[in-house]
C-alpha atoms as an extended CHARMM CRD file, in Angstrom:
* protein
*
       192  EXT
         1         1  MET       CA            -13.1330000000      303.4890000000      205.9320000000  PROA      1               0.0000000000
         2         2  ASN       CA            -11.0940000000      306.5860000000      206.7540000000  PROA      2               0.0000000000
         3         3  SER       CA             -8.5730000000      307.9000000000      204.3080000000  PROA      3               0.0000000000
         4         4  ALA       CA             -5.0410000000      307.8470000000      205.6220000000  PROA      4               0.0000000000
         5         5  LYS       CA             -2.1950000000      310.0660000000      204.5950000000  PROA      5               0.0000000000
         6         6  VAL       CA              1.2340000000      309.2340000000      205.8890000000  PROA      6               0.0000000000
         7         7  ALA       CA              4.3220000000      311.2850000000      205.1890000000  PROA      7               0.0000000000
         8         8  LEU       CA              6.7670000000      308.6340000000      204.1030000000  PROA      8               0.0000000000
         9         9  SER       CA             10.1510000000      309.8420000000      205.2010000000  PROA      9               0.0000000000
        10        10  VAL       CA             11.5610000000      312.1260000000      207.8950000000  PROA      10              0.0000000000
        11        11  ASP       CA             14.9300000000      311.4370000000      209.4570000000  PROA      11              0.0000000000
        12        12  VAL       CA             15.0160000000      307.6330000000      209.5070000000  PROA      12              0.0000000000
        13        13  GLY       CA             17.1280000000      307.4990000000      206.3380000000  PROA      13              0.0000000000
        14        14  ALA       CA             19.2170000000      310.5150000000      207.1900000000  PROA      14              0.0000000000
        15        15  THR       CA             22.9380000000      310.2380000000      207.7250000000  PROA      15              0.0000000000
        16        16  PRO       CA             24.4040000000      311.4870000000      211.0290000000  PROA      16              0.0000000000
        17        17  ASP       CA             25.9250000000      314.4270000000      209.1540000000  PROA      17              0.0000000000
        18        18  SER       CA             22.6430000000      315.4220000000      207.4910000000  PROA      18              0.0000000000
        19        19  GLN       CA             20.8220000000      315.1300000000      210.8300000000  PROA      19              0.0000000000
        20        20  ARG       CA             23.4180000000      317.3530000000      212.5180000000  PROA      20              0.0000000000
        21        21  ARG       CA             23.0930000000      319.9670000000      209.8060000000  PROA      21              0.0000000000
        22        22  GLY       CA             19.2940000000      319.6660000000      209.6480000000  PROA      22              0.0000000000
        23        23  LEU       CA             19.2950000000      318.3550000000      206.0790000000  PROA      23              0.0000000000
        24        24  PHE       CA             16.6700000000      315.8750000000      204.9440000000  PROA      24              0.0000000000
        25        25  GLU       CA             17.5400000000      312.5430000000      203.3440000000  PROA      25              0.0000000000
        26        26  PRO       CA             14.7300000000      310.1800000000      202.3500000000  PROA      26              0.0000000000
        27        27  ALA       CA             14.9690000000      306.7160000000      203.9260000000  PROA      27              0.0000000000
        28        28  PHE       CA             14.8560000000      305.0250000000      200.5160000000  PROA      28              0.0000000000
        29        29  LEU       CA             18.3220000000      306.3760000000      199.7250000000  PROA      29              0.0000000000
        30        30  ARG       CA             19.8040000000      304.2890000000      202.5560000000  PROA      30              0.0000000000
        31        31  LEU       CA             18.0460000000      301.1980000000      201.1300000000  PROA      31              0.0000000000
        32        32  LEU       CA             19.3470000000      302.0130000000      197.6600000000  PROA      32              0.0000000000
        33        33  ARG       CA             22.9240000000      302.1510000000      198.9660000000  PROA      33              0.0000000000
        34        34  SER       CA             22.5070000000      298.8300000000      200.8060000000  PROA      34              0.0000000000
        35        35  GLY       CA             20.8730000000      297.0660000000      197.8190000000  PROA      35              0.0000000000
        36        36  GLU       CA             17.7370000000      296.2520000000      199.8540000000  PROA      36              0.0000000000
        37        37  LEU       CA             15.4200000000      298.4190000000      197.7700000000  PROA      37              0.0000000000
        38        38  ALA       CA             15.6600000000      296.1550000000      194.7090000000  PROA      38              0.0000000000
        39        39  ASP       CA             14.6020000000      293.0530000000      196.6710000000  PROA      39              0.0000000000
        40        40  ARG       CA             11.0360000000      294.0730000000      197.5610000000  PROA      40              0.0000000000
        41        41  GLN       CA              8.5950000000      292.3800000000      195.1770000000  PROA      41              0.0000000000
        42        42  HSD       CA              5.1960000000      290.7810000000      195.7900000000  PROA      42              0.0000000000
        43        43  LEU       CA              3.5640000000      290.2960000000      192.3930000000  PROA      43              0.0000000000
        44        44  LYS       CA              4.2490000000      286.5760000000      191.9560000000  PROA      44              0.0000000000
        45        45  ASN       CA              1.8110000000      285.5270000000      194.6980000000  PROA      45              0.0000000000
        46        46  CYS       CA              0.1150000000      288.8600000000      195.3170000000  PROA      46              0.0000000000
        47        47  ASP       CA             -0.4130000000      289.8200000000      198.9270000000  PROA      47              0.0000000000
        48        48  LEU       CA             -0.2270000000      293.5870000000      198.5450000000  PROA      48              0.0000000000
        49        49  CYS       CA             -3.7440000000      294.3850000000      199.7200000000  PROA      49              0.0000000000
        50        50  ALA       CA             -5.8790000000      292.9190000000      202.4780000000  PROA      50              0.0000000000
        51        51  ARG       CA             -7.8160000000      290.8450000000      199.9390000000  PROA      51              0.0000000000
        52        52  PHE       CA             -4.8250000000      288.4720000000      199.5010000000  PROA      52              0.0000000000
        53        53  CYS       CA             -5.8900000000      287.2480000000      196.0500000000  PROA      53              0.0000000000
        54        54  ARG       CA             -2.5420000000      285.4100000000      195.6050000000  PROA      54              0.0000000000
        55        55  VAL       CA             -2.7060000000      285.8830000000      191.8110000000  PROA      55              0.0000000000
        56        56  ASP       CA              0.5330000000      285.9320000000      189.8150000000  PROA      56              0.0000000000
        57        57  ARG       CA              0.0250000000      289.4720000000      188.5130000000  PROA      57              0.0000000000
        58        58  ARG       CA              3.1380000000      289.1980000000      186.3530000000  PROA      58              0.0000000000
        59        59  ARG       CA              1.2760000000      286.7540000000      184.0870000000  PROA      59              0.0000000000
        60        60  SER       CA             -2.4090000000      287.6980000000      184.2660000000  PROA      60              0.0000000000
        61        61  ILE       CA             -4.9270000000      289.8900000000      186.0600000000  PROA      61              0.0000000000
        62        62  ARG       CA             -7.5180000000      287.1010000000      186.0910000000  PROA      62              0.0000000000
        63        63  GLY       CA             -8.6640000000      286.7990000000      189.6990000000  PROA      63              0.0000000000
        64        64  ALA       CA             -6.8230000000      289.9510000000      190.8310000000  PROA      64              0.0000000000
        65        65  VAL       CA             -9.2620000000      292.1180000000      192.7820000000  PROA      65              0.0000000000
        66        66  CYS       CA             -7.4430000000      295.2880000000      191.7010000000  PROA      66              0.0000000000
        67        67  ARG       CA             -7.4690000000      294.2260000000      188.0260000000  PROA      67              0.0000000000
        68        68  THR       CA             -3.9040000000      295.4870000000      187.7180000000  PROA      68              0.0000000000
        69        69  GLY       CA             -1.0790000000      293.4460000000      186.2620000000  PROA      69              0.0000000000
        70        70  GLU       CA              2.6670000000      293.9040000000      186.2500000000  PROA      70              0.0000000000
        71        71  ARG       CA              2.3940000000      297.5530000000      185.2310000000  PROA      71              0.0000000000
        72        72  ALA       CA              0.7220000000      300.2110000000      187.3670000000  PROA      72              0.0000000000
        73        73  VAL       CA             -2.0480000000      302.1990000000      185.6730000000  PROA      73              0.0000000000
        74        74  VAL       CA             -1.4640000000      305.9250000000      186.2110000000  PROA      74              0.0000000000
        75        75  TYR       CA             -4.5240000000      308.1010000000      185.7430000000  PROA      75              0.0000000000
        76        76  SER       CA             -2.6500000000      311.3780000000      186.0830000000  PROA      76              0.0000000000
        77        77  ALA       CA              0.5200000000      312.8670000000      187.4820000000  PROA      77              0.0000000000
        78        78  GLY       CA              1.3180000000      316.4940000000      188.1250000000  PROA      78              0.0000000000
        79        79  PRO       CA              1.3220000000      319.3710000000      190.5530000000  PROA      79              0.0000000000
        80        80  HSD       CA             -1.5260000000      319.1040000000      193.0670000000  PROA      80              0.0000000000
        81        81  HSD       CA             -2.6580000000      321.9450000000      195.3040000000  PROA      81              0.0000000000
        82        82  GLY       CA             -5.8150000000      320.2410000000      196.6070000000  PROA      82              0.0000000000
        83        83  GLU       CA             -4.2910000000      318.4960000000      199.6220000000  PROA      83              0.0000000000
        84        84  GLU       CA             -4.0920000000      319.7350000000      203.1730000000  PROA      84              0.0000000000
        85        85  ASN       CA             -1.4230000000      322.3560000000      203.9080000000  PROA      85              0.0000000000
        86        86  SER       CA              1.1800000000      319.9110000000      205.1910000000  PROA      86              0.0000000000
        87        87  PRO       CA              1.6230000000      317.7700000000      202.0470000000  PROA      87              0.0000000000
        88        88  ARG       CA              0.9390000000      320.5330000000      199.5440000000  PROA      88              0.0000000000
        89        89  GLY       CA              3.1290000000      323.3070000000      200.9670000000  PROA      89              0.0000000000
        90        90  SER       CA              3.4930000000      326.4520000000      198.8970000000  PROA      90              0.0000000000
        91        91  ARG       CA              4.5950000000      324.7330000000      195.6510000000  PROA      91              0.0000000000
        92        92  GLY       CA              2.1650000000      321.8490000000      195.6660000000  PROA      92              0.0000000000
        93        93  SER       CA              2.4850000000      318.1370000000      195.9800000000  PROA      93              0.0000000000
        94        94  GLY       CA              3.7370000000      316.0170000000      193.0760000000  PROA      94              0.0000000000
        95        95  ALA       CA              0.6870000000      313.7580000000      192.9030000000  PROA      95              0.0000000000
        96        96  ILE       CA              0.5610000000      310.4600000000      191.0440000000  PROA      96              0.0000000000
        97        97  PHE       CA             -2.9870000000      309.0480000000      190.9120000000  PROA      97              0.0000000000
        98        98  PHE       CA             -3.1680000000      305.2750000000      190.4120000000  PROA      98              0.0000000000
        99        99  SER       CA             -6.2100000000      303.6070000000      188.8040000000  PROA      99              0.0000000000
       100       100  ARG       CA             -8.1530000000      300.4990000000      189.7780000000  PROA      100             0.0000000000
       101       101  TYR       CA             -7.4980000000      300.5070000000      193.4710000000  PROA      101             0.0000000000
       102       102  ASN       CA             -8.7970000000      297.6630000000      195.5400000000  PROA      102             0.0000000000
       103       103  LEU       CA            -11.4570000000      299.2450000000      197.7650000000  PROA      103             0.0000000000
       104       104  ARG       CA            -13.9650000000      299.2070000000      194.8600000000  PROA      104             0.0000000000
       105       105  CYS       CA            -16.5580000000      301.3960000000      196.5820000000  PROA      105             0.0000000000
       106       106  VAL       CA            -19.6670000000      301.7110000000      194.3730000000  PROA      106             0.0000000000
       107       107  TYR       CA            -20.1240000000      305.3080000000      195.5710000000  PROA      107             0.0000000000
       108       108  CYS       CA            -16.5750000000      306.3930000000      194.7310000000  PROA      108             0.0000000000
       109       109  GLN       CA            -16.2390000000      310.0130000000      193.6440000000  PROA      109             0.0000000000
       110       110  ASN       CA            -13.4890000000      308.8570000000      191.2620000000  PROA      110             0.0000000000
       111       111  TRP       CA            -15.5330000000      306.0950000000      189.6570000000  PROA      111             0.0000000000
       112       112  GLU       CA            -13.8530000000      306.3800000000      186.2580000000  PROA      112             0.0000000000
       113       113  ILE       CA            -10.4790000000      305.8470000000      187.9010000000  PROA      113             0.0000000000
       114       114  ALA       CA            -11.4890000000      303.1780000000      190.4180000000  PROA      114             0.0000000000
       115       115  TRP       CA            -13.8490000000      301.1070000000      188.2860000000  PROA      115             0.0000000000
       116       116  GLN       CA            -13.1000000000      301.8550000000      184.6590000000  PROA      116             0.0000000000
       117       117  GLY       CA             -9.3390000000      301.9380000000      185.1360000000  PROA      117             0.0000000000
       118       118  GLU       CA             -8.7960000000      305.0270000000      183.0320000000  PROA      118             0.0000000000
       119       119  GLY       CA             -5.1400000000      305.9200000000      182.5790000000  PROA      119             0.0000000000
       120       120  GLU       CA             -1.9890000000      304.5220000000      181.0510000000  PROA      120             0.0000000000
       121       121  GLU       CA             -0.1340000000      301.3380000000      181.9040000000  PROA      121             0.0000000000
       122       122  THR       CA              3.2340000000      302.4860000000      183.1330000000  PROA      122             0.0000000000
       123       123  SER       CA              6.5300000000      300.6290000000      183.4940000000  PROA      123             0.0000000000
       124       124  GLY       CA              8.8140000000      301.0940000000      186.4820000000  PROA      124             0.0000000000
       125       125  ALA       CA             11.1480000000      303.2150000000      184.3720000000  PROA      125             0.0000000000
       126       126  GLN       CA              8.2580000000      305.4370000000      183.2270000000  PROA      126             0.0000000000
       127       127  LEU       CA              7.0100000000      305.8140000000      186.7870000000  PROA      127             0.0000000000
       128       128  ALA       CA             10.5470000000      306.7300000000      187.9260000000  PROA      128             0.0000000000
       129       129  GLU       CA             10.7510000000      309.2990000000      185.1380000000  PROA      129             0.0000000000
       130       130  THR       CA              7.4360000000      310.7960000000      186.3270000000  PROA      130             0.0000000000
       131       131  MET       CA              8.7770000000      311.0880000000      189.8900000000  PROA      131             0.0000000000
       132       132  LEU       CA             11.9160000000      312.8080000000      188.6510000000  PROA      132             0.0000000000
       133       133  ARG       CA              9.8660000000      315.1800000000      186.4610000000  PROA      133             0.0000000000
       134       134  LEU       CA              7.7200000000      316.1720000000      189.4580000000  PROA      134             0.0000000000
       135       135  GLN       CA             10.8910000000      316.7820000000      191.4790000000  PROA      135             0.0000000000
       136       136  ALA       CA             12.2900000000      318.9610000000      188.6680000000  PROA      136             0.0000000000
       137       137  LEU       CA              9.0770000000      321.0180000000      188.7730000000  PROA      137             0.0000000000
       138       138  GLY       CA              9.8990000000      321.9480000000      192.3570000000  PROA      138             0.0000000000
       139       139  ARG       CA              7.1650000000      319.9830000000      194.1520000000  PROA      139             0.0000000000
       140       140  HSD       CA              7.5110000000      319.4090000000      197.9050000000  PROA      140             0.0000000000
       141       141  ASN       CA              7.0240000000      315.6330000000      197.7340000000  PROA      141             0.0000000000
       142       142  ILE       CA              5.9130000000      312.6950000000      195.6090000000  PROA      142             0.0000000000
       143       143  ASN       CA              2.2990000000      312.0580000000      196.6330000000  PROA      143             0.0000000000
       144       144  LEU       CA              1.3250000000      308.4570000000      195.7930000000  PROA      144             0.0000000000
       145       145  VAL       CA             -2.4980000000      308.4780000000      195.6490000000  PROA      145             0.0000000000
       146       146  THR       CA             -4.2900000000      305.1250000000      196.1200000000  PROA      146             0.0000000000
       147       147  PRO       CA             -1.0360000000      303.1160000000      196.0320000000  PROA      147             0.0000000000
       148       148  SER       CA             -2.0720000000      300.0070000000      198.0240000000  PROA      148             0.0000000000
       149       149  HSD       CA             -2.2460000000      297.6220000000      195.0540000000  PROA      149             0.0000000000
       150       150  VAL       CA              0.8650000000      298.9450000000      193.2720000000  PROA      150             0.0000000000
       151       151  VAL       CA              3.3870000000      298.9340000000      196.1240000000  PROA      151             0.0000000000
       152       152  ALA       CA              5.6640000000      296.5200000000      194.2180000000  PROA      152             0.0000000000
       153       153  GLN       CA              5.6430000000      298.7300000000      191.1270000000  PROA      153             0.0000000000
       154       154  ILE       CA              6.3050000000      301.8300000000      193.2590000000  PROA      154             0.0000000000
       155       155  LEU       CA              9.2570000000      300.1410000000      194.9890000000  PROA      155             0.0000000000
       156       156  ALA       CA             10.7260000000      299.2080000000      191.5980000000  PROA      156             0.0000000000
       157       157  ALA       CA             10.2850000000      302.7920000000      190.3620000000  PROA      157             0.0000000000
       158       158  VAL       CA             11.7830000000      304.2950000000      193.5140000000  PROA      158             0.0000000000
       159       159  ASN       CA             14.7910000000      302.0020000000      193.0690000000  PROA      159             0.0000000000
       160       160  ILE       CA             15.3350000000      303.4580000000      189.5850000000  PROA      160             0.0000000000
       161       161  ALA       CA             14.5260000000      307.0700000000      190.5130000000  PROA      161             0.0000000000
       162       162  ALA       CA             16.7000000000      307.0700000000      193.6450000000  PROA      162             0.0000000000
       163       163  ALA       CA             19.6790000000      305.9500000000      191.5450000000  PROA      163             0.0000000000
       164       164  GLN       CA             18.9720000000      309.0330000000      189.3970000000  PROA      164             0.0000000000
       165       165  ARG       CA             18.9020000000      311.3770000000      192.4100000000  PROA      165             0.0000000000
       166       166  LEU       CA             15.2810000000      311.3850000000      193.5050000000  PROA      166             0.0000000000
       167       167  CYS       CA             15.4700000000      313.0340000000      196.9240000000  PROA      167             0.0000000000
       168       168  LEU       CA             11.9290000000      314.1790000000      197.7530000000  PROA      168             0.0000000000
       169       169  PRO       CA              9.8990000000      312.6700000000      200.5890000000  PROA      169             0.0000000000
       170       170  LEU       CA              7.2370000000      310.1670000000      199.5360000000  PROA      170             0.0000000000
       171       171  VAL       CA              3.6370000000      310.4460000000      200.7460000000  PROA      171             0.0000000000
       172       172  TYR       CA              1.6210000000      307.1910000000      200.9320000000  PROA      172             0.0000000000
       173       173  ASN       CA             -1.8560000000      308.6710000000      200.4390000000  PROA      173             0.0000000000
       174       174  THR       CA             -4.2650000000      305.7710000000      200.7980000000  PROA      174             0.0000000000
       175       175  GLY       CA             -8.0040000000      305.4360000000      200.9630000000  PROA      175             0.0000000000
       176       176  GLY       CA             -7.8640000000      301.7740000000      199.9680000000  PROA      176             0.0000000000
       177       177  TYR       CA             -7.9910000000      298.4430000000      201.6580000000  PROA      177             0.0000000000
       178       178  ASP       CA             -4.4570000000      297.9890000000      202.9490000000  PROA      178             0.0000000000
       179       179  ASN       CA             -2.5170000000      294.9250000000      204.0460000000  PROA      179             0.0000000000
       180       180  PRO       CA             -0.6160000000      295.9700000000      207.1890000000  PROA      180             0.0000000000
       181       181  GLU       CA              2.4180000000      293.8740000000      206.1490000000  PROA      181             0.0000000000
       182       182  ALA       CA              2.6340000000      295.4480000000      202.6940000000  PROA      182             0.0000000000
       183       183  THR       CA              2.1490000000      298.8840000000      204.1870000000  PROA      183             0.0000000000
       184       184  ALA       CA              4.9180000000      298.1000000000      206.6660000000  PROA      184             0.0000000000
       185       185  SER       CA              7.2320000000      297.3460000000      203.7250000000  PROA      185             0.0000000000
       186       186  THR       CA              6.7730000000      300.9480000000      202.6120000000  PROA      186             0.0000000000
       187       187  THR       CA              7.6230000000      302.4220000000      206.0070000000  PROA      187             0.0000000000
       188       188  SER       CA             11.2910000000      301.6710000000      205.4850000000  PROA      188             0.0000000000
       189       189  ILE       CA             11.2420000000      303.8290000000      202.3520000000  PROA      189             0.0000000000
       190       190  CYS       CA              8.6930000000      306.2420000000      203.8040000000  PROA      190             0.0000000000
       191       191  PRO       CA              8.8350000000      305.9670000000      207.6060000000  PROA      191             0.0000000000
       192       192  THR       CA              6.0090000000      307.4040000000      209.6470000000  PROA      192             0.0000000000
């Protein structure tokens, strides 16, 4: 399966004034203002990845292919200069690497992340704080690495971070097994 990197913003969320002046506004800010951003949850009957396990991940991870519950497991977060030129720019991407993604390839180069689930369970507020810290460090974007199974947690964190002035574009950097409908729910916060 090919890895896909999608820049998750552009001008879809921009106001007419910001478009006229050439200023960028992430699409998730429009959803924050309308109240729509807070309504996007899928953990009760999980359908976030193409495996459709339908587990209530708020209560248990038993039966969840991704083995991830209500909190996302973050392996690492920080400046990343290892991406292609477009997402990394001159100051690097603000990468957040999520553990236990759903592809579960036995030959994965990141086996300790994918299979062992190394990292820290992170609340929506903690994830929002991480996004804001990466923005404060001057990164070009928030690069969400292997996010397929934690879309609901990301949406909750973006809701919090946007209210605290997160304004960087989001990059949905997936190599996982994606559900087209769940991925589509991210395009309104990170349009292609």
